[in-house]
Structures are given as C-alpha cells and as structure tokens.
C-alpha positions as CSV (number, residue, x, y, z in Angstrom):
1,M,219.5,210.1,191.6
2,K,220.5,213.4,192.7
3,K,223.3,213.6,189.9
4,I,220.5,213.0,187.5
5,L,218.2,215.9,189.0
6,N,221.2,217.9,188.7
7,I,221.7,217.4,185.1
8,A,218.0,218.0,184.4
9,I,217.9,221.1,185.8
10,I,221.0,222.3,184.0
11,I,219.4,221.0,180.7
12,A,216.3,222.8,181.5
13,F,218.2,226.0,181.9
14,I,220.4,225.5,178.8
15,L,217.7,224.4,176.2
16,P,215.9,227.6,175.9
17,I,218.9,229.3,175.4
18,F,220.0,227.0,172.4
19,S,216.4,227.1,171.1
20,T,216.5,230.8,171.1
21,Q,219.7,230.9,169.1
22,A,218.1,228.3,166.6
23,L,215.0,230.5,166.1
24,A,217.1,233.8,165.8
25,L,217.3,234.8,162.0
26,D,220.6,236.1,160.6
27,I,220.7,238.4,157.5
28,T,223.9,238.1,155.5
29,E,222.9,240.3,152.5
30,A,222.7,244.2,152.6
31,P,219.5,245.7,151.0
32,T,219.8,247.1,147.3
33,L,218.8,250.2,145.7
34,K,215.6,249.9,143.7
35,S,215.3,253.6,142.9
36,N,215.7,257.2,144.5
37,S,214.5,260.7,144.3
38,T,215.6,264.1,145.6
39,T,213.7,263.2,148.9
40,S,213.4,259.3,149.0
41,I,215.2,256.0,148.5
42,T,213.6,252.6,147.6
43,L,215.1,249.5,148.9
44,E,214.5,245.9,148.2
45,W,216.3,242.8,149.9
46,T,216.4,239.1,149.4
47,E,213.7,237.3,151.7
48,V,214.9,235.7,154.9
49,E,213.3,232.2,155.4
50,G,211.2,232.4,158.5
51,A,211.0,236.0,158.9
52,L,207.6,237.5,159.9
53,G,208.8,241.0,159.0
54,Y,211.5,243.5,158.8
55,F,212.7,246.7,160.5
56,V,214.6,249.4,158.3
57,Y,217.3,251.5,160.3
58,Y,219.1,254.6,158.3
59,D,221.2,257.7,159.3
60,T,223.4,260.3,157.6
61,T,226.4,258.5,159.3
62,S,227.6,254.9,159.6
63,G,226.0,253.0,162.3
64,E,228.4,250.0,162.2
65,E,230.2,251.4,165.1
66,S,227.5,253.0,167.0
67,W,223.4,253.1,166.4
68,Y,221.3,254.3,163.7
69,N,219.5,257.6,164.8
70,E,216.5,256.9,162.6
71,E,214.3,253.6,162.2
72,I,211.1,252.8,160.6
73,S,209.0,251.7,163.6
74,E,206.2,249.8,161.7
75,L,207.1,246.2,160.7
76,V,207.8,246.2,156.8
77,E,205.9,242.6,155.8
78,T,207.4,242.9,152.2
79,R,210.7,242.8,150.8
80,E,210.7,246.4,149.6
81,Y,210.4,249.6,151.3
82,T,210.6,253.5,150.4
83,I,212.1,255.7,153.0
84,E,210.6,259.3,152.7
85,N,211.3,262.9,153.7
86,L,215.1,262.8,153.2
87,E,217.3,265.6,152.2
88,P,218.3,266.2,148.5
89,A,221.6,265.1,147.6
90,T,222.8,263.5,150.8
91,D,224.4,260.2,151.6
92,Y,222.6,257.6,153.9
93,Y,223.6,254.6,155.5
94,I,221.0,251.9,155.7
95,A,220.7,248.3,157.5
96,I,217.7,246.0,158.3
97,T,216.9,243.4,160.8
98,A,214.5,240.4,160.5
99,V,211.7,239.4,163.1
100,D,211.1,235.8,163.6
101,L,207.8,234.1,164.7
102,N,208.6,234.6,168.0
103,A,209.3,238.3,167.9
104,E,212.8,237.9,168.1
105,E,214.7,240.5,166.1
106,S,218.1,239.7,164.3
107,F,221.3,241.5,164.2
108,F,221.9,244.1,161.6
109,S,222.4,243.2,158.0
110,P,225.3,244.5,156.1
111,E,225.2,248.1,155.6
112,A,224.4,249.6,152.6
113,H,225.4,253.1,151.4
114,F,222.9,255.3,149.1
115,S,222.3,259.0,148.3
116,T,219.3,260.8,147.2
117,A,219.2,262.8,143.9
118,G,220.1,266.2,143.4
119,D,223.4,268.2,143.1
120,Q,225.6,268.2,146.2
121,V,224.8,271.1,148.5
122,E,228.2,272.9,149.9
123,E,228.3,274.2,153.2
124,F,228.0,277.8,153.6
125,A,231.7,278.7,154.5
126,L,234.1,281.5,154.8
127,E,236.7,281.3,151.9
128,W,239.2,283.9,152.9
129,V,240.0,287.1,154.8
130,E,242.4,289.6,153.9
131,A,243.2,293.2,155.3
132,T,242.9,295.6,152.6
133,G,243.3,299.0,154.2
134,K,244.4,300.3,157.6
135,K,240.6,300.2,158.7
136,E,239.2,297.8,156.3
137,L,239.0,293.8,155.8
138,T,237.6,292.1,152.7
139,L,235.8,288.7,153.3
140,L,235.2,286.2,150.4
141,F,232.3,283.6,151.1
142,N,231.3,280.5,148.8
143,A,227.8,281.7,148.5
144,N,225.8,285.0,148.3
145,L,225.0,286.5,151.5
146,L,221.5,287.7,152.8
147,D,221.4,291.6,152.5
148,T,218.3,292.9,154.5
149,A,217.6,295.8,157.0
150,D,217.8,293.2,160.0
151,T,220.5,290.9,159.0
152,E,222.8,290.2,162.1
153,R,226.5,289.9,161.3
154,D,228.8,289.6,164.2
155,F,232.5,289.2,164.3
156,V,235.4,288.9,166.7
157,I,238.9,290.1,165.7
158,I,241.8,289.9,168.3
159,N,245.4,291.1,167.8
160,T,247.4,287.8,168.6
161,I,250.1,290.0,170.3
162,T,248.6,292.9,172.1
163,E,245.5,290.7,172.5
164,E,243.4,293.9,171.7
165,E,240.0,293.7,170.2
166,V,238.8,295.6,167.4
167,F,235.3,296.3,166.4
168,V,233.3,296.2,163.5
169,T,231.6,299.5,162.9
170,S,229.9,298.8,159.3
171,T,229.6,296.5,156.6
172,E,229.1,297.0,153.0
173,F,229.3,294.8,149.7
174,E,232.5,294.7,147.7
175,Q,231.6,296.3,144.4
176,K,228.2,295.0,144.6
177,N,229.5,291.3,144.6
178,A,227.1,289.7,146.8
179,N,229.5,287.0,148.0
180,Q,232.0,289.6,149.0
181,L,231.8,291.6,152.2
182,V,234.0,294.7,153.4
183,L,234.3,295.2,157.1
184,I,234.8,298.8,158.4
185,L,236.7,298.8,161.7
186,D,236.8,301.2,164.5
187,R,240.7,301.7,164.5
188,D,243.7,301.1,162.4
189,L,245.3,297.6,162.1
190,I,249.1,297.4,163.3
191,L,251.0,296.9,160.3
192,G,252.8,293.6,160.2
193,D,250.7,292.0,163.2
194,K,248.6,289.0,163.0
195,Y,245.1,288.8,164.0
196,D,242.6,286.1,165.0
197,F,239.3,286.5,163.0
198,T,235.9,284.7,163.7
199,I,232.6,284.9,162.4
200,I,229.9,284.5,165.1
201,S,227.0,284.9,163.0
202,I,226.4,285.7,159.4
203,L,223.4,284.3,157.0
204,D,223.7,283.4,153.2
205,E,221.0,284.3,150.8
206,N,219.1,280.8,152.1
207,S,219.4,282.1,155.6
208,R,222.1,279.4,156.6
209,N,224.4,280.4,159.3
210,I,227.9,279.9,159.2
211,E,229.3,277.3,161.7
212,S,230.8,279.2,164.3
213,W,234.5,278.5,165.5
214,I,234.7,275.7,162.8
215,D,234.4,276.9,159.2
216,A,234.7,280.6,160.4
217,L,237.6,280.8,162.6
218,T,240.8,281.8,160.8
219,S,243.6,284.4,160.9
220,F,245.1,287.2,158.8
221,E,248.3,289.2,158.7
222,V,248.4,292.6,157.9
223,P,250.9,293.6,155.3
224,A,253.6,296.0,156.1
225,V,252.6,298.6,153.5
226,F,249.3,298.7,151.7
227,P,249.3,299.0,148.0
228,E,247.6,301.8,146.6
229,K,244.0,301.3,145.3
230,Q,242.8,301.3,141.7
231,E,240.3,304.0,142.6
232,E,242.9,306.5,144.0
233,L,245.0,306.1,140.9
234,E,242.1,306.9,138.7
235,D,241.2,310.0,140.9
236,V,244.5,311.1,140.5
237,S,244.6,310.5,136.8
238,V,241.2,312.4,136.5
239,V,242.8,315.4,138.4
240,T,245.7,315.6,136.0
241,E,243.7,315.3,133.1
242,E,241.4,318.2,134.6
243,S,244.7,320.2,135.3
244,E,246.0,320.1,131.8
245,D,242.6,320.9,130.5
246,K,242.6,324.0,132.5
247,I,246.2,324.9,131.4
248,V,245.0,324.7,127.9
249,D,242.1,326.8,128.3
250,N,244.0,329.3,130.2
251,L,246.5,329.4,127.1
252,N,243.7,329.8,124.8
253,S,242.2,332.5,126.7
254,A,245.3,334.4,127.2
255,G,245.9,334.1,123.4
256,T,242.4,335.5,122.7
257,E,242.8,338.5,125.1
258,E,246.2,339.2,123.5
259,E,244.7,339.3,120.2
260,S,241.6,341.5,121.5
261,R,244.4,344.0,122.9
262,N,246.4,344.0,119.5
263,Q,243.3,344.7,117.5
264,E,242.5,347.6,120.0
265,I,245.9,349.0,119.3
266,K,245.7,348.7,115.8
267,E,242.2,350.4,115.5
268,S,243.5,353.5,118.1
269,T,246.7,354.0,115.7
270,K,245.2,353.5,112.3
271,D,244.8,357.1,111.6
272,S,248.1,358.3,113.1
273,G,250.5,357.2,110.5
274,V,252.5,355.1,112.7
275,S,253.9,352.2,111.3
276,W,253.9,348.9,113.4
277,K,253.5,345.1,113.0
278,I,252.1,342.5,115.6
279,L,254.6,339.9,116.3
280,S,253.6,336.5,117.3
281,K,255.3,334.5,120.0
282,E,257.5,332.8,117.5
283,E,258.5,335.7,115.9
284,I,259.5,337.3,119.1
285,I,261.8,334.3,120.0
286,K,263.2,334.3,116.6
287,S,264.1,337.9,116.8
288,T,265.5,337.7,120.3
289,S,267.7,334.8,119.1
290,Q,268.9,336.9,116.2
291,T,269.6,339.9,118.2
292,A,271.6,337.7,120.6
293,D,273.6,336.5,117.8
294,S,274.3,339.7,116.3
295,S,275.8,340.9,119.6
296,D,277.9,337.8,119.7
297,N,279.7,339.4,116.4
298,L,280.3,342.8,118.1
299,P,284.0,343.7,118.9
300,Q,284.4,342.4,122.5
301,T,286.1,344.1,125.3
302,G,288.7,342.4,127.3
303,P,291.3,343.2,129.9
304,E,294.1,344.0,127.6
305,H,291.9,346.9,126.0
306,I,291.6,348.4,129.4
307,L,295.1,348.6,130.1
308,L,295.8,350.3,126.6
309,V,293.2,352.9,127.5
310,I,294.5,353.4,131.0
311,L,298.3,353.7,129.3
312,A,297.0,356.1,126.7
313,L,295.4,358.4,129.5
314,L,298.7,358.5,131.4
315,L,300.9,359.2,128.5
316,G,298.4,361.9,127.6
317,T,298.8,363.6,131.2
318,I,302.6,363.4,131.1
319,S,302.8,365.1,127.7
320,F,300.4,367.5,128.7
321,Y,302.1,368.4,131.8
322,F,305.6,368.6,130.0
323,F,303.9,370.8,127.4
324,S,302.7,373.2,129.8
325,R,305.9,373.8,131.5
326,K,307.7,374.4,128.6
327,K,305.3,376.9,127.5
328,Q,305.6,378.9,130.9
329,S,309.5,378.9,130.3
C-alpha cells in the first residue's frame, strides 16, 4: 500500500510537466516578407494550430545567440503584422513565438532576415590622412563636413618615437572640397617619423560624429622630403614672366631714349655742315667685326723683327763710332 502511495505521488508531480510540454506550441517555419518601405516591414506567417496569438521580436543583429532587443508587447491575433518606425536601408532579424490557450509561450521560430527600403547609408569615416607640409596635414572623409562657426573639431597627434604631442592651431577646407580638411599644426613634423592620429570629434553635414578610436584611429608617416607645391611653381612662373616683361620694357624704353637723343643731336647739328650718320646696333656690331678683320690682315710684329731692329741699331752705333774716329785723325 505504501508503494502504491509513493507511485501516485510521483505521477502527480510528473503529469503536469508532461501536460505542459504537450500543450506548448512549436513553430517550425520562419515568418515571410509581405512588403517593406523605408521605415516599415510587413510580415506574414503560417498559422499555428492551437495558438491564441503571437509575439513578434526583432533586432538589427541576430538573436539566435543572444536575445532580441525589440519586441511587440501586444499579442498579435492575426497571421500578419507591420513593424513600423524602422531605420531606412537597414537590416533586421525577426522571429515570432506562439501563445497557447494556457498562456504558455513557445520557443522562437526560425529567424528571418529582411531589410527596409532605401539606399544603404554609409557610416561617416576617415578615408586617409597625409602629411602635405612641414606644419600641414590633409584629411579625406567619405562625406562632406559640417562647416559652421561653432563646429567642434578635436584631434590627437602623437609622435610614436618621441611621444611628443602635436597640436592643431587651425583648420581649413582643401580647395573648397567639403570632404577634405587641412590641419595647420603648431610645430614642424619630424621628417621620416611616424605619428599616431586620432579624431576625437568631427561632424559631417548630417551632424553625424565619427566613431572615435574605431574609424578615426590611424597613423601616417612624414616623408623625408616634401615635394614642391604646384602653387609655388606657378608663383615662380609668374615672377619669371613678369621679369621677362620688365626686361623687354626696359629694352624698348632704352631704344626709345636712344632715338630721342639721336634726334636731338641731328637737330642741333643740322645747320653746322657736319656730315654724320646714326648707326644701329647691328651696324655697330658689323663695323666692329670688319675693323677686327682688317687689323688681322696688317703686318704682324714678332720677336724676329725686334732682333733685326736691335741689330740694325747696334751696327749703326759701331759705324758711327768708327766714322767719328777716322774723321778726328
């Protein structure tokens, strides 16, 4: 009798457990997509026999390994539901549960993966940073930057060798490109050194702040020599052209002054009977060349001619001496 009583007690405890498992519903199919928009997703699913209603769960990451952060708290009594107030062009992971007549909720259904409509929105990020001058960095972003008077831009620049921090004194857009920014530094970068570069805060035109220490943490190396900038080359070219123009103007001016002086001389000597001719530069050069050629054709005096002259003088002196002695005697 005691054994029978013990068996009855055990059955009394086990029976509710098996009854609960028998009544618990099981969903073997994932919900399907009926339609979507930029801010909503409409689901539908196969009816679960014995279900009083359904709960809908969703998240932007999969809930199969954890839990869904969002859920529809109201019991859905139909086989269709629209999730609203979603982000455009965003992926969502969705699952449902069924509730039986005893208010027991089933396990999650297989997970579905759907997206809202619209173009995929790219996260605001830094593309690259480059040292473009001794005190200058150029940054390129994947979106245009916010440019207002109170725009906050904060950076950290540290030399990886000396651990010295370099500070930004001002910022300006590169050639009016809204996605390129030039940083002016408070000191010269050390040629050939490497620097860690971090953006703490900067906003794009949609007021999105970059993710500090993730998308904005990078490094750059300073070149051993900075190439000459195109602007500087253009400036040198302009100066050269201006210098050439000044030289031409000066030559023209000098020519004009020379013509004026020649005209004055001509007027002053017109009645004097003096015959003269104004030579051009080409004529002067030609005349000089001709004179030089003529001088080359003249007899040339060499060392042998000098010796003959000396010998003649010597002979003349001796002859004069003997002639004087003979006359005295």
